[in-house]
Rosetta silent file (secondary structure, phi, psi, omega in degrees, C-alpha in Angstrom):
SEQUENCE: MKQEFEEIKIKSGDLNLCGKLYLADKSKPTIILLHGLGFHSFEYDTFAPLLMKEGYNCLSFDFRCCGKSDGKRGYWTLTDYVEDAKSVINYVKQNINDKVILYGNSLGAVVAITVAGQDQDYKIKAIVSANCATRITDFALTPFRKFLVLLCSFLFKIVPFRVSVNYFIPYSLILTNKEIIHNIAIDKTVTEARKFSISTYLDMFSWDMTKIVQKVKVPILILQGKKDRLQPLSQATMLFDAANEPKRLIMTESGHLPNLENPEYLKDILIGWLKKLPL
SCORE:     score description
SCORE:     0.000 S_00000001
   1 L     0.000  133.608 -179.578  -98.253   27.348   49.398 S_00000001
   2 L   -67.943  133.154  178.334  -95.977   30.326   48.802 S_00000001
   3 L   -67.639  133.405 -173.899  -96.961   32.422   45.778 S_00000001
   4 L   -82.870   -8.819 -176.722  -94.296   32.141   43.081 S_00000001
   5 L  -131.382  162.060  174.832  -94.782   35.630   41.718 S_00000001
   6 E  -106.382  128.944  176.398  -95.065   39.228   42.868 S_00000001
   7 E   -77.247  127.858 -176.985  -98.058   41.205   41.672 S_00000001
   8 E  -130.742  162.871  173.500  -96.894   44.497   40.187 S_00000001
   9 E  -124.688  137.915 -177.522  -98.350   47.522   38.425 S_00000001
  10 E  -127.595  132.739  179.711  -96.666   49.245   35.503 S_00000001
  11 E   -80.853  130.736  174.305  -97.621   52.601   34.074 S_00000001
  12 E  -131.213  101.621 -171.509  -98.306   52.736   30.325 S_00000001
  13 L    64.558 -125.790  178.130  -99.305   56.246   29.350 S_00000001
  14 L   -94.280    3.457 -173.921 -102.187   57.146   31.676 S_00000001
  15 E  -107.001  152.204  173.736 -103.110   53.512   32.315 S_00000001
  16 E  -100.564  128.474  175.258 -102.015   50.969   34.906 S_00000001
  17 E  -102.956  139.697  178.402 -101.068   47.505   33.674 S_00000001
  18 E   -98.396  132.676 -177.698 -101.212   44.545   36.041 S_00000001
  19 E  -135.821  168.098  176.137  -98.359   42.070   35.924 S_00000001
  20 E  -125.843  118.576 -178.319  -96.871   39.013   37.599 S_00000001
  21 E  -103.551  118.886  176.624  -93.123   39.019   38.201 S_00000001
  22 E  -104.425  103.088 -172.967  -91.397   35.658   38.630 S_00000001
  23 L  -101.652  116.180  179.178  -87.937   36.546   39.895 S_00000001
  24 L   -98.767  -49.032 -176.025  -85.274   33.833   39.788 S_00000001
  25 L  -162.444  120.877 -176.021  -81.996   35.799   39.711 S_00000001
  26 L   -64.133  -14.414  178.735  -81.528   39.505   38.973 S_00000001
  27 L   -88.684   -9.438 -175.399  -78.375   38.759   37.005 S_00000001
  28 L   -96.566  162.881  179.245  -80.206   36.430   34.585 S_00000001
  29 L   -61.929  153.888  176.215  -82.310   37.271   31.481 S_00000001
  30 E  -114.276  126.979  177.175  -85.980   38.170   31.843 S_00000001
  31 E   -96.823  116.442  176.213  -88.558   36.666   29.495 S_00000001
  32 E   -90.158  124.109 -173.190  -91.518   38.992   28.971 S_00000001
  33 E  -103.049  119.384 -175.097  -94.593   36.913   28.150 S_00000001
  34 E  -106.450  122.775 -172.331  -97.169   38.484   25.821 S_00000001
  35 L   -85.158  175.246 -175.118 -100.662   36.998   25.820 S_00000001
  36 L   -90.903 -175.226 -171.535 -103.180   36.387   23.066 S_00000001
  37 L   -60.681  113.941  176.567 -106.307   38.078   21.774 S_00000001
  38 L    75.151   -3.344  178.887 -108.691   39.056   24.578 S_00000001
  39 L   -87.943 -164.125  173.769 -106.905   36.810   27.079 S_00000001
  40 L  -155.212 -164.451 -168.973 -104.630   37.913   29.914 S_00000001
  41 H   -65.264  -11.059  177.125 -101.670   36.738   31.978 S_00000001
  42 H   -56.854  -24.644  178.609 -103.452   33.556   33.123 S_00000001
  43 H   -52.659  -30.311 -171.635 -102.112   32.069   29.867 S_00000001
  44 H  -112.124   13.650 -176.665  -98.691   31.785   31.506 S_00000001
  45 L   -63.534  -27.322  176.097  -99.587   30.790   35.079 S_00000001
  46 L   -96.748  -36.116 -176.143  -98.175   27.287   34.532 S_00000001
  47 H   -69.924  -45.219 -176.266  -95.546   28.093   31.912 S_00000001
  48 H   -59.381  -45.059  177.953  -93.782   30.958   33.739 S_00000001
  49 H   -60.450  -31.903  177.845  -92.924   28.921   36.882 S_00000001
  50 H   -65.627  -40.404  178.693  -91.352   26.256   34.667 S_00000001
  51 H   -69.717  -36.512  178.615  -89.095   28.869   33.078 S_00000001
  52 H   -62.848  -38.519  179.063  -88.260   30.340   36.484 S_00000001
  53 H   -66.629  -20.091  176.456  -87.080   26.926   37.677 S_00000001
  54 L   -87.818    1.761  175.611  -84.692   26.925   34.704 S_00000001
  55 L    99.502    4.693 -179.674  -83.150   30.150   36.032 S_00000001
  56 L   -99.110  136.741  169.469  -84.984   32.729   33.903 S_00000001
  57 E   -73.149  148.887  177.204  -86.901   35.666   35.306 S_00000001
  58 E  -135.122  146.643  174.578  -90.371   36.007   33.803 S_00000001
  59 E  -137.689  111.513  172.992  -92.878   38.824   33.638 S_00000001
  60 E  -104.267  149.872 -179.012  -96.399   38.210   32.357 S_00000001
  61 E  -153.010  164.729  177.556  -98.885   41.057   32.242 S_00000001
  62 L   -95.926  122.783  171.854 -102.330   42.064   31.040 S_00000001
  63 L   -57.992  159.214  173.679 -102.456   44.374   28.029 S_00000001
  64 L   -54.307  149.130 -178.896 -104.692   47.400   28.434 S_00000001
  65 L    71.713    7.718 -178.339 -108.399   46.550   28.103 S_00000001
  66 L  -131.049  154.291  174.582 -107.639   43.013   29.303 S_00000001
  67 L    52.985 -127.634 -178.873 -107.609   41.142   32.608 S_00000001
  68 L   -96.847    0.897 -178.719 -107.032   43.450   35.569 S_00000001
  69 L   -77.100  159.917  178.431 -105.396   46.240   33.575 S_00000001
  70 L   -70.100  167.546  174.524 -107.027   49.597   32.920 S_00000001
  71 L   120.141  138.244  178.687 -108.724   50.486   29.647 S_00000001
  72 L   -66.560  121.946 -174.988 -112.186   50.413   28.113 S_00000001
  73 L   -58.207  128.748  174.606 -112.823   46.848   26.999 S_00000001
  74 L    93.098   -2.501 -176.884 -112.695   46.350   23.240 S_00000001
  75 L  -120.349   92.150  179.874 -111.109   49.652   22.273 S_00000001
  76 L  -156.144  166.110  175.442 -107.424   49.266   21.432 S_00000001
  77 L  -132.517  168.663  175.980 -105.000   49.145   18.501 S_00000001
  78 H   -59.377  -37.604  177.954 -101.706   47.387   17.841 S_00000001
  79 H   -58.168  -39.360  178.118  -99.983   50.728   18.509 S_00000001
  80 H   -62.897  -44.338 -176.589 -101.506   50.714   22.009 S_00000001
  81 H   -71.956  -30.274  174.357 -100.237   47.216   22.747 S_00000001
  82 H   -65.355  -41.083  176.563  -96.772   48.058   21.441 S_00000001
  83 H   -61.456  -42.472  178.233  -96.725   50.998   23.874 S_00000001
  84 H   -60.281  -47.279 -178.835  -97.737   48.635   26.692 S_00000001
  85 H   -62.269  -40.143  178.836  -94.960   46.168   25.821 S_00000001
  86 H   -66.006  -35.590  177.401  -92.369   48.940   25.686 S_00000001
  87 H   -64.085  -39.818  178.854  -93.510   50.191   29.097 S_00000001
  88 H   -68.804  -39.784  176.471  -93.007   46.695   30.511 S_00000001
  89 H   -59.488  -45.031  179.425  -89.569   46.436   28.864 S_00000001
  90 H   -62.134  -37.370  177.346  -88.569   49.730   30.490 S_00000001
  91 H   -61.083  -46.079 -179.720  -89.749   48.422   33.854 S_00000001
  92 H   -62.158  -43.564 -178.132  -87.539   45.346   33.496 S_00000001
  93 H   -66.696  -33.544 -179.307  -84.517   47.397   32.467 S_00000001
  94 H   -80.504  -28.855 -172.693  -84.958   49.797   35.374 S_00000001
  95 H  -111.380  -15.875 -179.852  -85.666   47.177   38.036 S_00000001
  96 L  -125.282  -81.704  174.584  -83.834   44.023   36.941 S_00000001
  97 L  -165.833 -176.366 -176.104  -81.376   44.315   34.021 S_00000001
  98 L   -98.741   16.837  178.134  -81.259   44.897   30.275 S_00000001
  99 L   -89.939   82.190 -172.972  -81.247   41.217   29.276 S_00000001
 100 E  -106.783  130.465  174.732  -84.746   41.186   27.788 S_00000001
 101 E  -120.731  134.540  178.069  -86.301   38.384   25.746 S_00000001
 102 E  -103.345  128.851  173.346  -89.780   38.696   24.268 S_00000001
 103 E  -121.940  123.205  178.524  -92.048   35.657   24.012 S_00000001
 104 E  -133.755  138.264  175.422  -95.419   36.100   22.358 S_00000001
 105 E  -112.844  132.851  177.748  -98.106   33.644   21.355 S_00000001
 106 L    61.071 -118.150  176.385 -100.681   34.523   18.671 S_00000001
 107 H   -57.059  -38.206  179.063 -101.462   38.250   19.136 S_00000001
 108 H   -58.483  -33.926  177.438  -98.551   38.376   21.579 S_00000001
 109 H   -68.169  -38.820  176.980  -96.237   37.286   18.754 S_00000001
 110 H   -60.000  -44.213  179.418  -97.523   40.130   16.570 S_00000001
 111 H   -65.752  -44.518 -179.053  -96.699   42.594   19.355 S_00000001
 112 H   -58.825  -45.436 -179.702  -93.269   41.065   19.996 S_00000001
 113 H   -65.586  -41.294 -178.938  -92.275   41.320   16.330 S_00000001
 114 H   -65.710  -42.434  178.053  -93.568   44.877   16.037 S_00000001
 115 H   -62.741  -47.482 -179.212  -91.687   46.008   19.157 S_00000001
 116 H   -63.976  -33.544  177.865  -88.459   44.350   18.008 S_00000001
 117 H   -68.426  -25.228  179.151  -88.879   45.901   14.569 S_00000001
 118 H   -95.232   -7.307 -176.051  -89.056   49.357   16.143 S_00000001
 119 L   -83.166   80.612 -174.201  -86.187   48.766   18.583 S_00000001
 120 L   -67.088  -19.662  178.439  -83.509   50.568   16.624 S_00000001
 121 L   -87.106   -2.434  178.753  -80.986   50.265   19.471 S_00000001
 122 L    53.462   42.538 -178.623  -81.352   46.467   19.369 S_00000001
 123 L   -79.417  -21.277  175.707  -81.683   46.329   23.156 S_00000001
 124 E   -76.339  133.264 -174.951  -83.923   43.273   23.030 S_00000001
 125 E   -79.604  -34.339 -178.275  -81.727   40.173   23.080 S_00000001
 126 E  -168.462  160.425  174.520  -84.070   37.774   21.253 S_00000001
 127 E  -134.618  150.153  175.436  -87.716   37.147   20.418 S_00000001
 128 E  -121.410  123.396  179.113  -89.881   34.056   20.198 S_00000001
 129 E  -111.113  110.477 -178.945  -92.912   34.151   17.921 S_00000001
 130 E  -109.490  124.894  176.224  -95.330   31.302   18.577 S_00000001
 131 L    50.656   49.980 -176.492  -98.324   30.712   16.290 S_00000001
 132 L   -71.433  132.702  173.285  -98.142   34.234   14.937 S_00000001
 133 L   -78.982   76.610 -171.701 -101.136   35.585   13.041 S_00000001
 134 L   -55.563  -50.382  171.712  -98.808   36.801   10.307 S_00000001
 135 L  -136.076   98.032 -171.817 -101.659   38.075    8.119 S_00000001
 136 L   -63.136  -26.460  179.364 -104.909   37.552    9.951 S_00000001
 137 H   -65.599  -24.623 -177.278 -107.002   38.350    6.889 S_00000001
 138 H   -61.948  -32.671 -174.381 -105.630   35.216    5.198 S_00000001
 139 H  -124.676  -14.991 -175.078 -107.576   32.875    7.483 S_00000001
 140 H   -94.534  -21.559 -174.163 -110.060   34.922    9.530 S_00000001
 141 L  -105.271   90.998  170.559 -112.040   36.652    6.798 S_00000001
 142 L   -77.765  167.183  177.769 -114.412   34.309    4.990 S_00000001
 143 H   -53.335  -41.133  179.428 -116.915   35.920    2.546 S_00000001
 144 H   -64.592  -42.160 -178.516 -119.569   35.944    5.293 S_00000001
 145 H   -68.866  -33.803  175.523 -117.210   37.564    7.785 S_00000001
 146 H   -62.430  -41.747  177.203 -116.177   40.186    5.239 S_00000001
 147 H   -63.553  -40.989  179.649 -119.861   41.025    4.820 S_00000001
 148 H   -61.415  -44.285  179.560 -120.264   41.144    8.605 S_00000001
 149 H   -64.931  -42.502  179.881 -117.358   43.577    8.974 S_00000001
 150 H   -62.225  -45.145  179.644 -118.671   45.745    6.141 S_00000001
 151 H   -63.946  -46.343 -179.696 -122.162   45.847    7.672 S_00000001
 152 H   -65.053  -34.671  178.504 -120.843   46.555   11.161 S_00000001
 153 H   -63.136  -38.136  177.694 -118.543   49.273    9.829 S_00000001
 154 H   -68.057  -46.711 -177.942 -121.580   51.057    8.386 S_00000001
 155 H   -68.017  -30.992 -177.507 -123.645   50.658   11.552 S_00000001
 156 H   -64.024  -27.551  178.397 -120.718   51.682   13.767 S_00000001
 157 L   -69.194  -20.735 -178.536 -120.821   55.173   12.257 S_00000001
 158 L   -95.756  -50.314 -178.864 -124.332   55.527   13.653 S_00000001
 159 L  -136.547  114.356  177.815 -124.111   53.707   16.994 S_00000001
 160 L   -62.438  137.634  178.615 -120.804   52.531   18.537 S_00000001
 161 L  -157.988  172.675 -179.950 -120.910   48.890   19.674 S_00000001
 162 E  -118.124  151.663  179.296 -118.715   45.848   20.152 S_00000001
 163 E  -125.489  132.086 -178.995 -118.712   42.475   18.377 S_00000001
 164 E   -65.453  135.905  177.780 -117.444   39.268   19.971 S_00000001
 165 H   -70.022  -10.820  178.131 -114.316   37.844   18.357 S_00000001
 166 H   -61.792  -21.263  175.313 -115.926   34.416   18.819 S_00000001
 167 H   -69.581  -23.406 -177.869 -117.619   35.020   15.458 S_00000001
 168 L  -107.068  -41.762 -176.268 -114.150   35.016   13.905 S_00000001
 169 L  -133.756   84.315  179.234 -112.023   32.975   16.310 S_00000001
 170 L   -72.315  157.154 -179.265 -114.077   30.623   18.520 S_00000001
 171 H   -56.811  -33.433 -175.898 -112.476   28.855   21.487 S_00000001
 172 H   -64.784  -18.425  178.618 -112.869   25.501   19.714 S_00000001
 173 H   -89.315  -19.974 -175.691 -110.296   26.546   17.106 S_00000001
 174 H  -108.004  -14.126 -179.594 -107.613   27.614   19.559 S_00000001
 175 L  -137.494  149.685  175.484 -108.003   25.006   22.303 S_00000001
 176 L  -113.046  -21.259 -178.977 -108.759   21.282   22.482 S_00000001
 177 L   -75.874  112.287 -174.675 -108.903   20.874   26.263 S_00000001
 178 H   -65.981  -32.059  179.697 -112.610   21.096   27.161 S_00000001
 179 H   -67.332  -42.515  178.140 -111.945   21.912   30.804 S_00000001
 180 H   -64.720  -43.521  178.330 -109.780   24.895   29.879 S_00000001
 181 H   -57.527  -45.088 -179.676 -112.383   26.069   27.348 S_00000001
 182 H   -61.212  -46.599 -178.174 -115.093   25.864   30.018 S_00000001
 183 H   -62.863  -37.382  179.501 -113.034   27.798   32.561 S_00000001
 184 H   -72.861  -40.341 -176.250 -112.249   30.531   30.052 S_00000001
 185 H   -63.739  -25.164  179.672 -115.819   30.736   28.730 S_00000001
 186 L  -100.766    2.434  179.749 -117.165   31.571   32.205 S_00000001
 187 L   -87.853  108.567 -176.086 -114.368   34.018   33.046 S_00000001
 188 H   -64.517  -27.192  177.886 -115.866   37.500   32.638 S_00000001
 189 H   -66.782  -22.332  176.829 -112.414   39.091   32.443 S_00000001
 190 H   -90.613  -50.423 -174.922 -111.962   37.101   29.219 S_00000001
 191 H   -60.305  -37.644  179.121 -115.444   37.253   27.709 S_00000001
 192 L   -71.640  -35.894 -178.746 -115.639   41.035   28.077 S_00000001
 193 L   -76.021  -12.560  178.847 -112.134   41.549   26.674 S_00000001
 194 L   -97.238   16.153  172.092 -113.013   39.428   23.605 S_00000001
 195 E  -108.905  118.469 -172.635 -115.650   41.898   22.447 S_00000001
 196 E  -115.256  149.163  171.316 -114.049   44.449   20.120 S_00000001
 197 E   -71.122  159.008 -179.812 -115.081   47.725   18.564 S_00000001
 198 H   -64.601  -33.201  178.189 -115.177   47.800   14.776 S_00000001
 199 H   -62.684  -34.293  177.107 -112.248   50.221   14.768 S_00000001
 200 H   -68.802  -42.130  176.505 -110.195   47.563   16.555 S_00000001
 201 H   -59.982  -45.227 -178.220 -111.175   44.926   13.974 S_00000001
 202 H   -62.299  -36.970  175.719 -110.219   47.225   11.099 S_00000001
 203 H   -64.715  -44.752 -177.920 -106.828   47.804   12.717 S_00000001
 204 H   -60.670  -41.573 -176.322 -106.373   44.062   13.229 S_00000001
 205 L   -76.169   -2.928  177.509 -107.164   43.181    9.629 S_00000001
 206 L   -96.183   -6.388 -176.392 -104.471   45.593    8.402 S_00000001
 207 L   -66.975  140.294  174.232 -101.586   43.772   10.124 S_00000001
 208 L  -146.607   96.085 -175.236  -98.886   42.257    7.916 S_00000001
 209 H   -74.256  -13.530  177.320  -95.954   40.865    9.880 S_00000001
 210 H   -64.765  -27.121  178.052  -94.037   39.848    6.739 S_00000001
 211 H   -83.142  -42.440 -176.823  -93.150   43.544    6.373 S_00000001
 212 H   -69.131  -39.840 -174.473  -92.434   44.272   10.033 S_00000001
 213 H   -65.453  -20.737  177.930  -90.269   41.200   10.666 S_00000001
 214 H   -65.913  -17.810  179.975  -87.802   42.382    8.003 S_00000001
 215 H   -91.908   -7.352 -178.488  -86.768   45.134   10.430 S_00000001
 216 L   -78.353  127.311 -175.698  -85.972   42.726   13.263 S_00000001
 217 L  -115.711   13.449  179.774  -82.203   42.384   13.760 S_00000001
 218 L  -114.181  163.969  178.749  -82.063   40.007   16.742 S_00000001
 219 L   -55.728  137.543 -179.765  -82.304   36.200   16.898 S_00000001
 220 E  -132.047  130.257  173.702  -85.863   34.997   16.289 S_00000001
 221 E  -107.056  123.504 -179.990  -87.388   31.617   16.978 S_00000001
 222 E  -108.904  119.394  179.327  -90.615   30.969   15.072 S_00000001
 223 E  -110.434  139.877  176.896  -92.856   28.238   16.464 S_00000001
 224 E  -143.050  124.611 -179.935  -95.932   26.876   14.746 S_00000001
 225 E   -72.945  127.335  176.620  -98.166   24.116   16.035 S_00000001
 226 L   -63.772  -25.140 -177.793  -98.764   21.318   13.535 S_00000001
 227 L  -100.517   14.736  178.704 -102.142   20.784   15.219 S_00000001
 228 L   -67.032  117.007 -178.124 -103.120   24.461   15.104 S_00000001
 229 L   -93.881   -2.617 -179.075 -106.726   24.466   13.869 S_00000001
 230 L   -87.077  -49.105 -173.817 -106.980   28.235   13.651 S_00000001
 231 L  -129.900  150.243 -178.905 -104.399   29.153   11.060 S_00000001
 232 L   -71.739  157.642  179.836 -102.529   27.302    8.294 S_00000001
 233 L   -61.353  -23.281 -179.423  -98.850   26.408    8.576 S_00000001
 234 H   -61.832  -22.919  177.143  -98.156   28.859    5.746 S_00000001
 235 H   -61.575  -37.072  179.559  -98.556   31.691    8.262 S_00000001
 236 H   -78.455  -40.868 -176.749  -95.316   30.533    9.897 S_00000001
 237 H   -67.562  -37.457  178.915  -93.394   29.733    6.727 S_00000001
 238 H   -72.110  -29.788  174.538  -94.034   33.133    5.132 S_00000001
 239 H   -67.038  -43.956  179.514  -92.981   34.824    8.383 S_00000001
 240 H   -62.978  -43.930 -179.774  -89.796   32.740    8.450 S_00000001
 241 H   -60.515  -34.405 -177.613  -89.010   33.492    4.799 S_00000001
 242 H   -83.110  -18.335 -175.048  -89.302   37.230    5.449 S_00000001
 243 L   -76.055  154.556  175.936  -87.230   37.200    8.670 S_00000001
 244 L   -85.560  158.796  170.531  -83.512   38.000    8.865 S_00000001
 245 L   -74.085  153.019   -3.715  -80.845   35.655   10.165 S_00000001
 246 L   -78.645  135.190 -177.681  -80.261   34.362   12.772 S_00000001
 247 E  -144.940  155.790  176.620  -83.614   32.627   12.657 S_00000001
 248 E  -147.254  140.454  177.762  -85.067   29.207   13.292 S_00000001
 249 E  -116.703  126.852  176.928  -88.422   27.628   12.491 S_00000001
 250 E  -126.176  121.949  173.533  -89.778   24.732   14.553 S_00000001
 251 E   -88.183  112.964 -173.335  -93.044   23.005   13.750 S_00000001
 252 E   -92.493  155.549  176.158  -94.250   21.785   17.130 S_00000001
 253 L   -84.994   65.014 -175.717  -96.449   18.829   18.024 S_00000001
 254 L  -152.554  176.012  177.427  -99.008   21.171   19.542 S_00000001
 255 L   -98.027 -149.533 -173.765 -102.013   23.358   18.821 S_00000001
 256 L   -76.771  -24.047 -176.947 -102.504   27.118   18.903 S_00000001
 257 L  -130.133   69.073 -178.910 -101.864   27.591   22.636 S_00000001
 258 H   -64.472  -26.851  179.061  -99.130   25.186   23.812 S_00000001
 259 H   -64.582  -23.220  176.083  -98.329   27.467   26.762 S_00000001
 260 H   -94.544  -42.036 -171.373 -101.780   26.549   28.140 S_00000001
 261 H   -95.959  -24.670 -179.137 -102.199   22.964   26.951 S_00000001
 262 L  -147.680   61.971 -174.556  -98.639   21.604   26.902 S_00000001
 263 H   -64.461  -35.462  179.622  -96.324   23.915   28.876 S_00000001
 264 H   -62.774  -45.243  178.893  -93.694   21.271   29.754 S_00000001
 265 H   -60.729  -44.860 -179.304  -93.228   20.391   26.079 S_00000001
 266 H   -66.310  -39.170  179.306  -92.992   24.064   25.127 S_00000001
 267 H   -58.452  -44.503 -179.141  -90.541   24.778   27.941 S_00000001
 268 H   -61.900  -40.953  179.218  -88.094   22.150   26.682 S_00000001
 269 H   -65.067  -47.111 -176.826  -88.155   23.612   23.165 S_00000001
 270 H   -65.283  -46.617 -178.674  -87.678   27.182   24.365 S_00000001
 271 H   -64.219  -39.347  178.403  -84.897   26.423   26.848 S_00000001
 272 H   -59.000  -38.451  178.880  -83.059   24.324   24.269 S_00000001
 273 H   -74.513  -44.080 -177.113  -82.981   27.312   21.894 S_00000001
 274 H   -62.454  -36.034 -177.958  -82.133   29.917   24.519 S_00000001
 275 L   -66.096  -16.542  179.568  -79.140   27.963   25.807 S_00000001
 276 L   -90.523   -5.550 -177.782  -77.522   28.268   22.374 S_00000001
 277 L   -92.975  147.289  177.356  -77.730   32.074   22.390 S_00000001
 278 L   -81.173   71.943 -178.778  -74.953   34.369   23.724 S_00000001
 279 L   -89.515    0.000    0.000  -77.117   35.953   26.421 S_00000001
C-alpha cells in the first residue's frame, strides 16, 4: 500500500523535528496538527488521511523531546513548543502556501492558542482548540499531588530527575479503548516522553489560557468532549467566554482524544465548520 504521507524534517532552533506531510493540493489550506502531552504524531495517523481526502493538506509532527524529534526527554517548556509550532508554520508557508489552520488537542490546543495569540500579523487563518487544558491546575492538582510537586521541587534542587505524568494524568482518564491504551503503554517513544522534569511541571502549572485567548483575533472553534474523564466541561466554557468573536463552542459526543478514538466523527465536525470560513 502506498504511504499517504511524506516524512520530513523541520529545523526548530538547533533541533530537528520529525513530521508527516499529507499533501492533497498545494493551492488548498494546510491543517497543522498539534499532539498532546508526551505523545507524538501517531495521534493523527488515522485522522490526517481523512482530512486529506476532503481536500486539505495536513502536517503532523513530533514536538521536541517527543517521538522521533530531537531533544532531551522531559525537559521542555511551553515557550519551546511555541517555537516548534512557529517553525512548522514557516515551513508550510515557504513550501506550500500561507493558508494555515492550527488544530490542537489537549496540550496541542494550549500551543495553538498561544501561537495565535502571539501572531500579531494574523497570518494564521483559524484555530481549533479541542479539549484544551485551559487551567491545568484546576483539575490536575489534588492536595496529594500538590504535596508531591512541593516535595519533588525540593529534591530537584539536589538531584535532577524526572517524574511520570501518569501520576497526574493516567491513560485511563484520557482513553477508553483498551487496545489503544495497551499499544501506547508499551511504546517507549511515549513512555519516555511522558516523564517530565520538575521545571517542566512548574511551567505547566502556570498556564492560563483564559488570558492568552483574549489576544487571538482569528476564528476559533472550541471542542470539548462530553465524555472527557480528565477535565471538567468548565475548562471549555471559561475558554469560550474569554475568547473573541468569531468563535464557536461544540460539546462533542466523545472523550479526551476523539482524533484517536473517533476520527470519522471528529472529521465531520471539523469539515462542517471549516467550510463556513472564508479560506
